[in-house]
ZAMARGU-4260 file (C-alpha; in steps of 0.2 Angstrom, whole numbers, plus 5000, padded with zeros to 4 digits):
<rodrens>
0) 5469/4709/5639 | 5450/4710/5639 | 5443/4726/5646 | 5428/4726/5658 | 5416/4740/5660
5) 5406/4743/5676 | 5388/4740/5676 | 5378/4756/5680 | 5368/4756/5696 | 5349/4754/5695
10) 5347/4772/5701 | 5358/4778/5688 | 5349/4769/5674 | 5332/4776/5681 | 5338/4794/5681
15) 5345/4792/5663 | 5327/4788/5656 | 5320/4803/5647 | 5302/4808/5652 | 5288/4807/5640
20) 5281/4823/5631 | 5271/4835/5642 | 5253/4836/5636 | 5250/4854/5640 | 5233/4856/5632
25) 5224/4842/5640 | 5232/4847/5657 | 5227/4865/5654 | 5209/4860/5649 | 5207/4850/5666
30) 5214/4865/5676 | 5203/4878/5668 | 5188/4867/5670 | 5192/4865/5689 | 5194/4884/5691
35) 5178/4888/5682 | 5169/4876/5693 | 5176/4882/5709 | 5173/4900/5704 | 5155/4897/5698
40) 5151/4889/5715 | 5161/4902/5726 | 5146/4913/5730 | 5134/4900/5736 | 5130/4898/5755
45) 5142/4909/5764 | 5159/4912/5772 | 5168/4897/5780 | 5172/4900/5799 | 5190/4902/5795
50) 5187/4913/5780 | 5178/4926/5792 | 5194/4925/5803 | 5206/4927/5788 | 5196/4942/5781
55) 5198/4951/5797 | 5216/4946/5799 | 5219/4954/5782 | 5216/4971/5790 | 5229/4967/5804
60) 5244/4961/5793 | 5259/4954/5803 | 5273/4942/5801 | 5264/4929/5810 | 5248/4925/5820
65) 5245/4914/5835 | 5237/4900/5824 | 5245/4902/5807 | 5259/4911/5797 | 5256/4927/5788
70) 5253/4922/5770 | 5234/4919/5770 | 5230/4935/5779 | 5241/4944/5765 | 5231/4935/5752
75) 5215/4940/5760 | 5220/4958/5760 | 5226/4958/5742 | 5210/4950/5736 | 5199/4963/5746
80) 5209/4977/5738 | 5208/4969/5720 | 5190/4962/5720 | 5181/4971/5734 | 5175/4964/5751
85) 5164/4950/5744 | 5164/4931/5745 | 5168/4927/5727 | 5183/4939/5727 | 5190/4931/5743
90) 5190/4914/5734 | 5198/4918/5718 | 5216/4914/5724 | 5211/4897/5731 | 5203/4892/5714
95) 5219/4897/5705 | 5230/4887/5717 | 5219/4872/5714 | 5221/4874/5695 | 5240/4873/5699
100) 5238/4858/5710 | 5230/4849/5695 | 5244/4854/5683 | 5258/4849/5695 | 5250/4832/5698
105) 5251/4829/5679 | 5269/4834/5680 | 5273/4822/5693 | 5265/4808/5683 | 5276/4813/5668
110) 5292/4813/5679 | 5287/4795/5683 | 5286/4790/5665 | 5267/4793/5662 | 5261/4797/5645
115) 5246/4807/5640 | 5234/4795/5648 | 5243/4795/5665 | 5245/4813/5665 | 5227/4817/5661
120) 5221/4803/5674 | 5232/4811/5687 | 5226/4828/5684 | 5207/4823/5684 | 5210/4812/5699
125) 5218/4827/5709 | 5204/4838/5703 | 5191/4826/5709 | 5199/4823/5726 | 5192/4829/5743
130) 5208/4838/5748 | 5209/4848/5732 | 5191/4853/5731 | 5192/4858/5750 | 5208/4868/5747
135) 5201/4876/5731 | 5184/4881/5737 | 5189/4892/5752 | 5202/4904/5758 | 5211/4894/5771
140) 5229/4889/5775 | 5225/4873/5765 | 5226/4881/5748 | 5244/4887/5748 | 5249/4873/5759
145) 5243/4860/5747 | 5251/4868/5732 | 5268/4869/5741 | 5267/4851/5746 | 5263/4845/5729
150) 5276/4856/5720 | 5290/4851/5732 | 5285/4833/5729 | 5287/4836/5710 | 5304/4844/5712
155) 5310/4831/5724 | 5305/4817/5712 | 5313/4826/5698 | 5329/4828/5708 | 5329/4809/5711
160) 5326/4806/5693 | 5340/4817/5686 | 5352/4818/5701 | 5353/4837/5697 | 5357/4845/5714
165) 5354/4862/5706 | 5336/4859/5710 | 5339/4861/5729 | 5338/4880/5728 | 5320/4878/5720
170) 5315/4866/5733 | 5321/4878/5746 | 5311/4892/5739 | 5295/4882/5738 | 5299/4876/5756
175) 5301/4894/5762 | 5285/4900/5754 | 5276/4885/5761 | 5282/4889/5779 | 5274/4906/5777
180) 5257/4897/5772 | 5258/4883/5785 | 5272/4876/5796 | 5267/4858/5791 | 5279/4858/5776
185) 5293/4855/5789 | 5285/4838/5792 | 5285/4834/5773 | 5304/4839/5772 | 5308/4829/5788
190) 5299/4814/5781 | 5307/4815/5764 | 5324/4817/5771 | 5322/4802/5782 | 5317/4792/5767
195) 5332/4798/5757 | 5344/4794/5771 | 5337/4777/5774 | 5334/4771/5756 | 5344/4784/5745
200) 5350/4789/5733 | 5361/4799/5746 | 5372/4806/5732 | 5359/4821/5729 | 5364/4827/5747
205) 5381/4831/5741 | 5387/4848/5735 | 5384/4866/5739 | 5367/4867/5731 | 5358/4858/5746
210) 5366/4872/5757 | 5360/4885/5745 | 5342/4878/5746 | 5343/4878/5765 | 5349/4896/5765
215) 5335/4901/5754 | 5321/4893/5764 | 5329/4900/5780 | 5329/4918/5772 | 5311/4917/5766
220) 5305/4911/5783 | 5316/4921/5794 | 5304/4935/5798 | 5290/4923/5802 | 5302/4913/5814
225) 5308/4930/5822 | 5289/4934/5825 | 5287/4917/5833 | 5302/4919/5844 | 5297/4937/5849
230) 5279/4931/5854 | 5284/4916/5864 | 5281/4903/5850 | 5262/4903/5850 | 5263/4890/5836
235) 5269/4877/5848 | 5255/4881/5860 | 5242/4880/5846 | 5249/4863/5841 | 5248/4857/5858
240) 5230/4863/5860 | 5225/4855/5844 | 5234/4838/5848 | 5225/4837/5865 | 5208/4843/5858
245) 5209/4829/5845 | 5214/4817/5859 | 5214/4798/5855 | 5201/4801/5841 | 5215/4806/5830
250) 5223/4789/5831 | 5207/4780/5829 | 5202/4790/5814 | 5219/4790/5806 | 5216/4776/5793
255) 5198/4781/5789 | 5205/4799/5785 | 5218/4792/5774 | 5204/4784/5764 | 5193/4800/5764
260) 5206/4813/5760 | 5208/4808/5742 | 5191/4799/5741 | 5184/4782/5744 | 5184/4777/5726
265) 5202/4783/5721 | 5210/4775/5737 | 5216/4760/5727 | 5224/4772/5715 | 5235/4781/5728
270) 5238/4765/5737 | 5244/4757/5721 | 5256/4772/5719 | 5263/4769/5736 | 5266/4750/5733
275) 5273/4753/5716 | 5286/4766/5722 | 5293/4752/5733 | 5291/4737/5721 | 5294/4744/5703
280) 5312/4741/5698 | 5311/4756/5687 | 5306/4767/5701 | 5319/4761/5713 | 5326/4779/5715
285) 5309/4785/5722 | 5307/4773/5736 | 5311/4787/5748 | 5295/4796/5744 | 5285/4780/5749
290) 5295/4778/5765 | 5293/4796/5769 | 5274/4794/5768 | 5275/4779/5780 | 5287/4788/5792
295) 5275/4803/5792 | 5260/4792/5796 | 5268/4783/5810 | 5275/4799/5817 | 5257/4807/5817
300) 5249/4792/5825 | 5263/4792/5839 | 5261/4810/5843 | 5242/4811/5840 | 5243/4823/5826
305) 5229/4827/5814 | 5227/4813/5801 | 5223/4826/5788 | 5242/4831/5788 | 5247/4818/5776
310) 5235/4824/5762 | 5248/4834/5752 | 5259/4818/5750 | 5244/4808/5746 | 5241/4818/5731
315) 5259/4814/5725 | 5256/4796/5728 | 5239/4798/5718 | 5249/4805/5703 | 5261/4789/5704
320) 5246/4778/5706 | 5238/4786/5690 | 5253/4779/5680 | 5250/4762/5688 | 5231/4763/5685
325) 5233/4768/5666 | 5245/4754/5664 | 5232/4742/5672 | 5217/4748/5662 | 5222/4740/5646
330) 5205/4731/5643 | 5188/4739/5640 | 5182/4732/5656 | 5196/4738/5666 | 5195/4755/5658
335) 5177/4756/5663 | 5181/4752/5681 | 5194/4765/5682 | 5183/4778/5674 | 5169/4773/5685
340) 5179/4775/5700 | 5185/4792/5695 | 5167/4798/5691 | 5161/4792/5708 | 5175/4800/5717
345) 5172/4817/5709 | 5154/4816/5713 | 5157/4811/5732 | 5170/4824/5734 | 5159/4838/5726
350) 5145/4833/5738 | 5157/4834/5753 | 5166/4849/5749 | 5156/4860/5737 | 5139/4868/5738
355) 5131/4858/5725 | 5116/4854/5735 | 5103/4864/5744 | 5109/4869/5761 | 5093/4862/5769
360) 5097/4844/5763 | 5113/4844/5773 | 5102/4847/5789 | 5088/4835/5785 | 5097/4820/5779
365) 5108/4811/5792 | 5121/4805/5779 | 5123/4822/5771 | 5124/4830/5788 | 5140/4819/5791
370) 5147/4822/5774 | 5143/4840/5773 | 5151/4847/5789 | 5161/4859/5778 | 5145/4865/5770
375) 5136/4868/5787 | 5152/4878/5793 | 5147/4891/5779 | 5129/4893/5784 | 5119/4904/5795
380) 5131/4919/5798 | 5119/4933/5791 | 5105/4926/5802 | 5116/4926/5817 | 5120/4945/5814
385) 5101/4948/5812 | 5097/4940/5829 | 5111/4949/5838 | 5104/4965/5830 | 5088/4961/5839
390) 5096/4960/5855 | 5105/4976/5852 | 5089/4985/5848 | 5081/4979/5864 | 5093/4989/5874
395) 5089/5007/5880 | 5096/5021/5869 | 5109/5025/5882 | 5115/5007/5883 | 5116/5005/5864
400) 5126/5021/5863 | 5140/5013/5873 | 5138/4994/5870 | 5151/4983/5862 | 5150/4964/5857
405) 5161/4950/5863 | 5161/4934/5853 | 5167/4918/5860 | 5177/4913/5845 | 5184/4921/5830
410) 5171/4914/5818 | 5157/4923/5828 | 5167/4939/5829 | 5171/4938/5810 | 5153/4935/5805
415) 5148/4950/5816 | 5162/4961/5808 | 5156/4956/5791 | 5137/4957/5793 | 5135/4968/5808
420) 5137/4985/5800 | 5122/4983/5789 | 5112/4981/5805 | 5120/4995/5814 | 5129/4984/5827
425) 5143/4990/5837 | 5161/4983/5835 | 5163/4964/5839 | 5178/4959/5849 | 5185/4942/5853
430) 5199/4935/5864 | 5202/4920/5853 | 5219/4917/5846 | 5226/4932/5836 | 5209/4940/5837
435) 5213/4945/5854 | 5227/4956/5847 | 5215/4965/5835 | 5208/4976/5850 | 5199/4975/5866
440) 5185/4986/5873 | 5190/5002/5880 | 5191/5004/5899 | 5174/5011/5905 | 5164/5001/5893
445) 5150/4995/5904 | 5138/4986/5892 | 5142/4970/5883 | 5132/4959/5871 | 5141/4942/5874
450) 5138/4929/5860 | 5142/4910/5862 | 5151/4912/5879 | 5148/4900/5894 | 5135/4909/5904
455) 5142/4904/5922 | 5160/4908/5919 | 5157/4924/5909 | 5144/4931/5921 | 5156/4930/5935
460) 5166/4944/5927 | 5152/4956/5928 | 5140/4963/5941 | 5125/4957/5931 | 5122/4946/5916
465) 5105/4942/5909 | 5100/4930/5895 | 5093/4940/5880 | 5091/4926/5868 | 5098/4911/5859
470) 5103/4908/5841 | 5089/4898/5833 | 5092/4891/5816 | 5084/4876/5807 | 5101/4870/5800
475) 5112/4860/5813 | 5126/4873/5812 | 5140/4872/5825 | 5134/4887/5834 | 5116/4883/5835
480) 5109/4886/5852 | 5123/4899/5857 | 5117/4911/5870 | 5116/4930/5869 | 5120/4938/5886
485) 5119/4956/5890 | 5132/4960/5904 | 5134/4976/5913 | 5148/4983/5924 | 5164/4973/5923
490) 5171/4969/5940 | 5189/4973/5934 | 5196/4984/5920 | 5196/4978/5903 | 5215/4977/5902
495) 5214/4964/5916 | 5198/4956/5910 | 5207/4953/5893 | 5221/4943/5900 | 5208/4932/5908
500) 5198/4930/5892 | 5212/4927/5880 | 5214/4909/5875 | 5223/4899/5862 | 5214/4884/5854
505) 5202/4878/5841 | 5185/4885/5840 | 5175/4872/5851 | 5158/4874/5842 | 5168/4870/5826
510) 5177/4854/5833 | 5167/4849/5849 | 5183/4852/5859 | 5195/4865/5864 | 5211/4866/5875
515) 5213/4882/5885 | 5217/4887/5902 | 5204/4900/5902 | 5188/4893/5909 | 5179/4909/5903
520) 5181/4904/5885 | 5164/4895/5886 | 5171/4880/5877 | 5168/4863/5885 | 5184/4854/5888
525) 5184/4836/5883
</rodrens>
């Protein structure tokens, strides 16, 4: 009697295909070039508004903060101890993380069957994307968050290719560390699991290793979660503030941001990766990644989330699209088109995210002003400190001896903390987000130099407030035009005032909007 053998499923065939060789030296070369470029430009302009906050937070280590988990503050503290209190030192770790982003992107292309050309194209494309240069140039939560997303994406694709459930503990470890950087990685895990449950292969969900990975992620993130619980879940309040601050604009801007986060000229590449994950028979096992992106996009549009949140998964799609692009570029003309798009994207991303042009150009050219918002957020801080110092010197010796500074948002306070001591300025306080927990003026403090506050609402808290100056700077920075007030004799104790002043939200000069129930914040509510 004839015997028959069962035909293996498509997903089984896919997972049995060996991956190409890893081209370490080309990938290492691209990674090193990116790191050298980022570090060589790290000292230009100045601190980003969020870096000023993170620098101060590094002196107040905790398991959590109102607006972010603990990892970035810990990095800031470590860099300050190792490299000193300077801008370049603060940006060493972000540059190294960007190098790893580039490397892992090449690994993703390899997992999907990409050879030397695809691996290198994926690495260079990632290096020249807006999201990577943004994350690699400045110490913000974006740096470790992007690496955790890209690494988790690589491990997930490897899990789907091999069917080896022993990868779940590694995925759990990456997820746990990712949560300590930014809570958003929960969104990635949710989206990938939805894709997996809908399109499979669901066999990777079986066995004890998934439970082990979940336990590892929970153990790593447990202290941070405990801090959130103990403090009333400020992350939820912060998320609500951001959602309302973005308003309907987040939905309108969603598609444009999907194009901009990687870069205009490489958008066809990551989109081709998205389509190929659905349509290529050889990639059938990876359809859940593509569906995860679509689910995430729909979810963000529905809830009014920040359209930038998809950027990490877009890098994974970019690596997949690199395999497609190299396969497409088989003629000289097509190779020229692909290389040209890559070069143009690198140049555009550099102009948007790196200080490659004189700062004055971003202020005088309307197009560069729109493209270079990130550059303007790094400008003007020393001049701000000098002007506040002028207000301080205008006080009587008796008032100067007891005066303190109150800044509307953490960027202003962080700038005065960094540059104020060289001008002999008193300590700067702010009630914005976790800066409110870093201290308040002592009861009995009767003279305050207020920076960037709303004049009417802040003046109501004191017996007298006079306008002492305005921040004047040629560049169109966010805080240009901020008022300097000198206020005397608070109407209540500082303990009570601090409760009124404390607010959770985004720095309104930085985003043109804020959500807070504290009218004294000085931010216009839109």
